[in-house]
C-alpha positions as CSV (number, residue, x, y, z in Angstrom):
1,X,-126.2,13.5,56.0
2,X,-124.5,15.5,58.8
3,X,-121.2,15.4,56.8
4,X,-122.9,17.0,53.8
5,X,-124.6,19.6,56.0
6,X,-121.2,20.5,57.5
7,X,-119.7,20.9,54.0
8,X,-122.5,23.2,53.0
9,X,-122.2,25.1,56.2
10,X,-118.5,25.6,55.6
11,X,-118.6,26.5,51.8
12,X,-122.0,28.2,51.6
13,X,-122.4,30.1,54.8
14,X,-119.2,30.5,56.9
15,X,-116.4,31.0,54.4
16,X,-118.3,33.2,52.0
17,X,-119.2,35.6,54.9
18,X,-115.6,36.1,55.8
19,X,-114.3,36.2,52.3
20,X,-116.5,39.2,51.6
21,X,-114.6,41.1,54.2
22,X,-111.3,41.0,52.3
23,X,-109.6,44.4,52.5
24,X,-107.9,44.8,49.2
25,X,-106.5,48.2,50.1
26,X,-104.9,47.7,53.5
27,X,-104.7,43.9,53.8
28,X,-106.3,41.4,56.1
29,X,-110.1,41.4,56.6
30,X,-112.2,44.3,57.8
31,X,-112.2,44.3,61.5
32,X,-115.8,45.0,62.4
33,X,-119.3,44.2,61.3
34,X,-122.0,45.5,63.7
35,X,-125.2,43.8,64.7
36,X,-127.1,45.3,61.8
37,X,-124.5,43.8,59.3
38,X,-122.9,47.1,58.6
39,X,-119.2,46.7,57.7
40,X,-116.8,49.2,59.4
41,X,-113.9,49.5,57.0
42,X,-112.0,51.7,59.5
43,X,-112.2,49.3,62.4
44,X,-109.1,48.0,64.2
45,X,-107.7,44.5,63.2
46,X,-107.0,42.1,66.0
47,X,-103.8,40.0,66.1
48,X,-105.7,36.9,67.2
49,X,-108.4,37.1,64.5
50,X,-105.7,37.7,61.9
51,X,-104.0,34.4,62.8
52,X,-107.3,32.6,63.0
53,X,-108.2,33.7,59.5
54,X,-104.9,32.4,58.2
55,X,-105.5,29.1,60.0
56,X,-109.1,28.9,58.7
57,X,-108.3,29.4,55.0
58,X,-105.2,27.2,55.1
59,X,-107.1,24.4,56.7
60,X,-110.1,24.9,54.4
61,X,-107.7,24.5,51.4
62,X,-106.0,21.5,52.9
63,X,-109.3,19.7,53.3
64,X,-111.3,20.8,50.3
65,X,-108.4,21.6,47.8
66,X,-110.4,24.6,46.6
67,X,-107.9,27.2,45.3
68,X,-110.0,30.2,46.4
69,X,-109.2,29.4,50.0
70,X,-105.5,29.2,49.3
71,X,-105.7,32.6,47.7
72,X,-107.3,33.9,50.9
73,X,-104.6,32.2,53.0
74,X,-101.9,33.8,50.9
75,X,-103.6,37.2,51.5
76,X,-103.7,36.7,55.2
77,X,-100.1,35.5,55.4
78,X,-99.0,38.6,53.5
79,X,-100.8,40.8,56.0
80,X,-99.4,38.9,59.0
81,X,-95.8,39.0,57.8
82,X,-95.9,42.7,56.6
83,X,-98.0,44.2,59.4
84,X,-98.6,42.0,62.4
85,X,-95.1,40.7,63.0
86,X,-92.8,42.9,65.1
87,X,-89.6,42.8,63.2
88,X,-87.6,44.5,65.9
89,X,-88.7,42.6,69.0
90,X,-90.3,39.6,67.4
91,X,-93.7,38.0,68.0
92,X,-97.1,39.5,67.0
93,X,-98.8,42.6,68.2
94,X,-102.1,42.5,70.0
95,X,-103.9,45.0,67.8
96,X,-103.5,47.0,64.6
97,X,-105.4,49.9,63.2
98,X,-107.4,49.5,60.0
99,X,-104.3,50.4,57.9
100,X,-102.2,47.8,59.6
101,X,-100.3,50.1,61.9
102,X,-99.5,48.9,65.4
103,X,-102.1,50.2,67.9
104,X,-101.6,48.0,70.9
105,X,-98.1,46.6,70.9
106,X,-98.4,44.4,73.9
107,X,-97.5,40.7,73.4
108,X,-99.6,37.9,74.8
109,X,-98.5,34.3,74.8
110,X,-102.1,33.3,73.9
111,X,-101.8,35.4,70.7
112,X,-98.3,34.0,69.9
113,X,-99.7,30.5,70.2
114,X,-102.2,31.3,67.5
115,X,-99.5,32.6,65.3
116,X,-97.7,29.2,65.6
117,X,-101.0,27.4,65.1
118,X,-101.8,29.4,61.9
119,X,-98.3,29.4,60.4
120,X,-97.9,25.6,60.9
121,X,-101.2,25.1,59.1
122,X,-100.2,27.4,56.3
123,X,-96.9,25.5,56.1
124,X,-98.8,22.2,55.8
125,X,-100.3,23.5,52.5
126,X,-97.4,25.5,51.1
127,X,-94.3,23.7,52.3
128,X,-92.5,27.1,52.2
129,X,-89.4,27.2,54.4
130,X,-89.9,30.8,55.4
131,X,-93.3,29.9,56.9
132,X,-92.0,27.2,59.1
133,X,-89.0,29.3,60.0
134,X,-91.3,32.0,61.3
135,X,-93.4,29.5,63.2
136,X,-90.3,28.1,64.9
137,X,-89.0,31.6,65.7
138,X,-92.2,32.4,67.6
139,X,-92.2,28.9,69.2
140,X,-88.6,29.5,70.5
141,X,-89.6,32.9,71.8
142,X,-92.5,31.4,73.7
143,X,-90.1,28.8,75.2
144,X,-87.3,31.2,76.1
145,X,-89.3,34.2,77.3
146,X,-92.7,32.8,78.0
147,X,-92.0,29.6,80.0
148,X,-91.5,29.8,83.8
149,X,-89.4,27.0,85.1
150,X,-90.4,27.5,88.7
151,X,-94.1,26.9,88.1
152,X,-93.7,24.9,84.9
153,X,-96.3,27.3,83.5
154,X,-96.4,29.7,80.7
155,X,-96.5,33.4,81.5
156,X,-99.3,35.4,80.0
157,X,-98.8,39.1,79.1
158,X,-95.8,41.2,78.1
159,X,-95.1,44.7,76.8
160,X,-93.6,45.2,73.3
161,X,-90.1,44.6,74.5
162,X,-91.1,41.3,76.3
163,X,-91.1,42.6,79.8
164,X,-93.8,40.8,81.8
165,X,-96.9,42.9,82.8
166,X,-100.2,42.0,84.5
167,X,-102.4,39.7,82.6
168,X,-105.2,42.1,81.7
169,X,-106.1,40.7,78.3
170,X,-107.0,37.2,79.3
171,X,-108.5,37.8,82.8
172,X,-112.2,38.0,83.3
173,X,-114.8,37.7,86.1
174,X,-113.0,40.3,88.2
175,X,-109.7,38.6,88.7
176,X,-106.2,39.1,87.3
177,X,-104.8,35.7,86.7
178,X,-101.1,34.9,86.6
179,X,-101.8,31.5,84.9
180,X,-104.8,30.7,82.8
181,X,-106.2,27.4,81.5
182,X,-107.1,29.2,78.3
183,X,-103.6,30.0,77.3
184,X,-102.3,26.6,78.2
185,X,-104.9,24.8,76.1
186,X,-104.1,26.9,73.1
187,X,-100.4,26.4,73.5
188,X,-101.1,22.7,73.5
189,X,-103.2,23.1,70.4
190,X,-100.6,25.2,68.6
191,X,-97.6,23.0,69.5
192,X,-99.6,19.9,68.3
193,X,-100.2,21.5,64.9
194,X,-96.6,22.5,64.7
195,X,-95.7,18.9,65.5
196,X,-97.9,17.7,62.6
197,X,-96.1,20.1,60.3
198,X,-92.6,19.7,61.6
199,X,-92.1,17.0,64.2
200,X,-88.9,17.1,66.4
201,X,-88.0,15.2,69.6
202,X,-87.7,18.5,71.5
203,X,-91.3,19.5,70.6
204,X,-92.6,16.1,71.5
205,X,-91.0,16.4,74.9
206,X,-92.7,19.9,75.4
207,X,-96.0,18.4,74.4
208,X,-95.7,15.5,76.8
209,X,-94.8,17.9,79.6
210,X,-97.8,20.1,78.7
211,X,-100.2,17.2,78.8
212,X,-98.9,16.3,82.2
213,X,-99.5,19.8,83.4
214,X,-103.0,19.7,82.1
215,X,-103.7,16.5,83.9
216,X,-102.0,17.3,87.2
217,X,-102.6,21.1,87.5
218,X,-105.6,22.1,85.4
219,X,-107.9,19.1,85.4
220,X,-109.8,18.5,88.6
221,X,-110.0,14.7,89.0
222,X,-112.7,14.8,91.7
223,X,-115.1,17.0,89.7
224,X,-114.1,16.3,86.1
225,X,-114.0,20.1,85.4
226,X,-111.0,22.2,84.5
227,X,-109.8,25.1,86.6
228,X,-109.8,28.4,84.8
229,X,-107.7,31.0,86.6
230,X,-104.7,30.3,88.9
231,X,-102.0,32.0,90.9
232,X,-98.3,31.3,90.4
233,X,-98.5,28.2,92.6
234,X,-101.3,26.7,90.5
235,X,-104.0,27.5,93.1
236,X,-107.4,28.1,91.6
237,X,-108.4,31.7,92.4
238,X,-112.0,31.6,91.4
239,X,-114.9,29.1,91.5
240,X,-115.6,29.1,87.8
241,X,-116.6,26.4,85.4
242,X,-116.3,27.2,81.7
243,X,-118.3,24.5,79.9
244,X,-117.2,25.4,76.4
245,X,-113.5,25.4,77.3
246,X,-113.9,22.1,79.0
247,X,-115.3,20.3,76.0
248,X,-112.9,22.0,73.7
249,X,-110.0,21.1,75.9
250,X,-111.1,17.4,75.9
251,X,-110.9,17.0,72.1
252,X,-107.7,19.2,71.8
253,X,-105.9,17.1,74.4
254,X,-107.1,14.0,72.7
255,X,-105.7,15.3,69.4
256,X,-102.3,15.7,71.1
257,X,-102.5,12.2,72.6
258,X,-103.3,10.7,69.2
259,X,-100.8,12.8,67.3
260,X,-98.0,11.7,69.6
261,X,-99.2,8.1,69.8
262,X,-99.4,8.2,73.6
263,X,-100.9,5.3,75.5
264,X,-102.0,6.5,78.9
265,X,-105.0,5.2,80.6
266,X,-105.3,8.2,83.0
267,X,-105.3,10.6,80.1
268,X,-107.8,8.4,78.2
269,X,-110.1,8.4,81.2
270,X,-109.8,12.1,81.6
271,X,-111.0,12.8,78.1
272,X,-114.0,10.5,78.6
273,X,-114.9,11.9,82.0
274,X,-114.8,15.5,80.9
275,X,-117.0,14.7,77.9
276,X,-119.6,12.8,80.0
277,X,-119.5,15.5,82.7
278,X,-120.3,18.3,80.3
279,X,-123.0,16.2,78.6
280,X,-124.6,15.4,81.9
281,X,-124.1,18.8,83.7
282,X,-124.6,21.6,81.3
283,X,-126.6,20.5,78.3
284,X,-130.1,22.0,78.0
285,X,-133.4,20.5,76.9
286,X,-133.3,22.7,73.7
287,X,-130.1,20.9,72.7
288,X,-127.7,23.8,73.5
289,X,-124.8,24.1,75.9
290,X,-124.8,27.0,78.3
291,X,-121.9,29.2,79.0
292,X,-120.5,28.9,82.5
293,X,-121.1,28.7,86.2
294,X,-119.5,31.1,88.7
295,X,-119.9,30.6,92.5
296,X,-122.7,28.3,91.9
297,X,-124.6,30.7,89.6
298,X,-125.3,29.4,86.1
299,X,-125.0,31.7,83.0
300,X,-127.6,30.5,80.6
301,X,-126.2,32.5,77.6
302,X,-125.7,30.3,74.5
303,X,-122.4,31.5,73.0
304,X,-121.7,30.7,69.4
305,X,-118.3,29.1,69.9
306,X,-119.4,27.0,72.8
307,X,-121.9,25.2,70.6
308,X,-119.3,24.7,67.8
309,X,-116.7,23.2,70.1
310,X,-119.3,21.0,71.8
311,X,-120.1,19.4,68.5
312,X,-116.4,18.5,67.9
313,X,-115.9,17.4,71.5
314,X,-118.9,15.1,71.5
315,X,-118.0,13.6,68.2
316,X,-114.5,12.9,69.6
317,X,-116.1,11.3,72.6
318,X,-118.3,9.2,70.4
319,X,-115.2,8.0,68.5
320,X,-113.6,7.2,71.8
321,X,-116.5,5.4,73.4
322,X,-119.0,4.4,70.7
323,X,-121.7,5.7,73.0
324,X,-124.6,7.0,70.9
325,X,-125.6,9.5,73.6
326,X,-122.9,11.7,72.1
327,X,-124.5,11.5,68.6
328,X,-127.8,12.5,70.2
329,X,-126.0,15.5,71.8
330,X,-124.6,16.5,68.4
331,X,-128.0,16.3,66.8
332,X,-129.4,18.6,69.5
333,X,-126.6,21.1,69.2
334,X,-126.7,21.2,65.4
335,X,-130.5,21.7,65.4
336,X,-130.1,24.4,68.0
337,X,-127.4,26.2,65.9
338,X,-129.6,26.1,62.8
339,X,-132.7,27.3,64.6
340,X,-131.1,30.0,66.9
341,X,-127.4,30.7,66.3
342,X,-127.7,31.0,62.6
343,X,-128.3,34.6,61.5
344,X,-131.1,34.2,59.0
345,X,-130.7,37.7,57.5
346,X,-129.3,37.9,54.0
347,X,-125.5,38.0,54.3
348,X,-125.6,36.8,57.9
349,X,-123.4,34.1,59.5
350,X,-123.7,33.2,63.2
351,X,-124.9,35.5,66.0
352,X,-122.4,36.0,68.9
353,X,-124.9,34.5,71.4
354,X,-128.5,33.9,72.3
355,X,-129.7,35.4,75.6
356,X,-131.5,33.3,78.2
357,X,-134.8,34.7,76.9
358,X,-134.1,33.3,73.4
359,X,-133.3,36.6,71.7
360,X,-130.0,37.2,69.8
361,X,-127.4,39.2,71.8
362,X,-127.1,42.7,70.1
363,X,-123.3,42.4,69.8
364,X,-121.0,42.9,66.9
365,X,-120.9,40.0,64.5
366,X,-117.2,40.6,63.7
367,X,-114.7,42.0,66.2
368,X,-111.3,41.2,67.7
369,X,-112.7,38.1,69.5
370,X,-115.1,36.8,66.8
371,X,-113.6,35.1,63.8
372,X,-114.1,32.1,61.5
373,X,-112.1,29.7,63.6
374,X,-114.5,27.9,65.9
375,X,-117.3,27.2,63.5
376,X,-115.2,26.6,60.4
377,X,-113.1,24.2,62.4
378,X,-116.2,22.4,63.6
379,X,-117.2,21.8,60.0
380,X,-113.6,20.8,59.0
381,X,-113.1,18.5,61.9
382,X,-116.4,16.6,61.3
383,X,-115.7,16.4,57.5
384,X,-112.3,14.9,58.2
385,X,-113.4,12.6,60.9
386,X,-116.4,11.3,59.0
387,X,-114.3,10.8,55.9
388,X,-111.9,8.6,57.9
389,X,-114.9,6.6,58.9
390,X,-114.1,6.4,62.6
391,X,-114.8,5.3,65.4
392,X,-111.4,4.0,66.1
C-alpha cells in the first residue's frame, strides 16, 4: 500500500506541480512561487535547483519509463548546458536571472557536486557521451581545485575564476565555516551516482577516502550525531545537531557502501547507530522529525525535506536491521506529511515547513533552496527499494 501511495505522490502531486513551472521562453523552470501560489515568471533561477530538477526528471524517467519525464530532463539539460555552465572558467554559476543570464557568478563545491549528481543521472538514461564528459569535467575540477590535501577536506566557496573566498553560501547559525558536513555528504552522494554511471578505480578510491573522512572526522562516535561546521583542522566550531542531515547522511553513506561492495563493520554500525539515535532523540509524538538543536535549544520547526529524508533513512535502517520500529516511524512520518506538510490548496505541493504551533510557515513554495529533489527522491527510493523486495 505504501508503495502505491508513493507512486501516486510522485506522479499525481509532486511532478505535476513542477512540470507546470516549465519556462518555454527562457528555459528551465520558473524560479519562484510565493506562499499564495502566485508564479513569479521574472524570478531568478538558482544553480542548485536547476541541477536538482535535472536529477529529478532523469531519475523519474529511469524508474517509471514515462517519456514525459525524459522530455523534462532534456529541457533541463539544455538550460544547464546553454546557461548555467561557465564555458570560460568551467563549473556552474550560483545564480541566474530569469532569462538565464549570470547574476551571481560565484562557484560553490556544493553546487558543483549537484551538477555531477544530475549529469550522471541524466547519463544513466541517455548514455550520451557529451553528458558524461561534462560530469567528468566538473568532477576533475572539484578534485584539482576543490580538494585540500593538507586537511583531506573539500574547500567550499570560490569566485568565478576559482579563487577561494569565505564560505558565505553554506554557513548558517552565525558562523563562517571552512569545512561543512553538508558539502561533504553531497560530494559523497554525487560521486556515488557518478560511479553507478561510470565506474573507475580512481573514483572508487576517492569514495573510499571520503567514507573514511565521514567516519573519522564528521561522525561523532560517542554521541552518534554528525558534526556540522568545522575549521580547517576539522574542529567543530558550533554545538549544532542537524537531525535531517544526520538521517539523510546515514542512508547516503550506506548507498555508497553498498554500491562499492564495502564490508566494514564499523561503517555498518555507524549507519545503524545514527538511525536509532535520530529515531530515539528527535522524533515527536505526532510522527514528525524536528529540525535541529543548537547549544541545547531545540528547534521544533518541521521542515519539508527533513520529513522526506527521514522516510528514506528509516526505510534503509529497516532494511539493514529488520526492526519494525523503523516501519512505525515511517508510518508516523507519512501520516504527518499527508496531514500537515501537504499543501491542500488546488495546485499546491508541499509547504516549506510547519511552525511549532502547527501553522504552515508563510514562506515561498518555490525558491533557490526549494526544489523537487527531496520529496521526489523519497518516493523514487521507496518505489525502487520495495520493488526489489528487500530487506537484504
